[in-house]
N, C-alpha and C positions, 0 to 999 in steps of 0.2 A: 807638690806636684800631682802627685802621683791620687790624692784624693779628689783635687780639682778636675782631674781628668774623669775619675770615677763619676763625680756629681754630673758632671759636663754630658758622660755616657747615659747616665741613669736618666736624664732628662729627656735627653732626645730620644730613649727608648720608650720613657712612658707617654709620649708625644704619639707613637708610630700607630697605634691603634687607631685613633680619631684621623691622624693623616690618611690612614689606609682608606677608613670609611670615606673621607670626604672625596677620594680618587673617584667615587661610585661605585664600590665593590659591594653590591647587595650580601654578596655571602659572609662577608667580614660586618655588616649592619647587623643582619639576624643572628650572627654568633654573638658578638658582642653585647648587642641591644636589645634582642628580643628572648632568645633562647633559655628556659627552665624558670622554674619558680623563682629562682634569686636574682633573676635579668633586670637589667637596668628600666626595662619599660614596667618590670611586676612592681620593682619597688615604687616608680612615680605614679603608676598606676593605682596603687594602693596607697598613695599618701605617705609612705614610709621613705622616699626619697629626700636628700634635701634640695633646695631652688640649684644647685651647681647641677645636680643630677638629670633634672628637669631640660636645665639648658645642654648639656652634654645630650640629652635624648632626642631633643629638638635639631642638635644640630646633625646627629646621624640622619633621621628621617630628612632632614632638607637635600642628603644627598640622594635619595631615593630617584625624584622624578626623572631627572637626566638620564637616569638607566634605561635599559631597555629590558622589561622583563623575560623570563626565560620562555613563559608560554604566554597566550592570551594576546588580547589587543593594547594598544597604546592607552585608548582613551579610559578603558577599566583602571589600568594602571597609574594614571594621571590622577584620576577619582581615588583611589584608593589611599595612593600615596599624599596626595593633597588632606585628604581626613586625618592622618597620622600627625601631618605638620600642624592643622589647625589645633588639633586637640592636645597636642605637646605646646602649643605657643599659648592656649587657654590654660594649662597648668601653671606655665613660667609666667603668665600674667596674673595668676591669682582668680581666676576666674570661677565662682560657683560653680559647682557640678562638674569641673573641669576634669575630674579624674575618672568621673562615670565615663564621660565622652571618651578618654584616653583608653579607656580599657574596651568598649565596644569598639572603637577605631584600630584597637591592634587586635583583634581577632583574627588570630593564625589562621584557622581553617577557613574564612571568606576569602582571603587574600589566597592562603594556597591551591586552593579546589579550581581556582583559576589561573594561577601564575607560574606555581614553582616547577620547574623543571623537572624531568625525570630522573 
């Protein structure tokens, strides 16, 4: 019985991070999908991620357009987040050159210079 409860608790906890991101939390997406050289984005954009990694990254990115950016206008936010979604979808779909497009779309400075809060 204890092992069953442990497994259920572990399953619930493991889905927590993506569930949080699905709620539209920009900070969670940045932390869990974009931050660092070993991030989910980095793995997928360099071709080192699995198909499941690419799908998870796409799911994170799909939450972004519904949020309001900390700074900057909504049109720019929508444009940048749509590029991220389209690029991740290209990787999921196996389009040639998709990882390069994802690398360009995921340029942190291009987005942060306009939308990152202080």
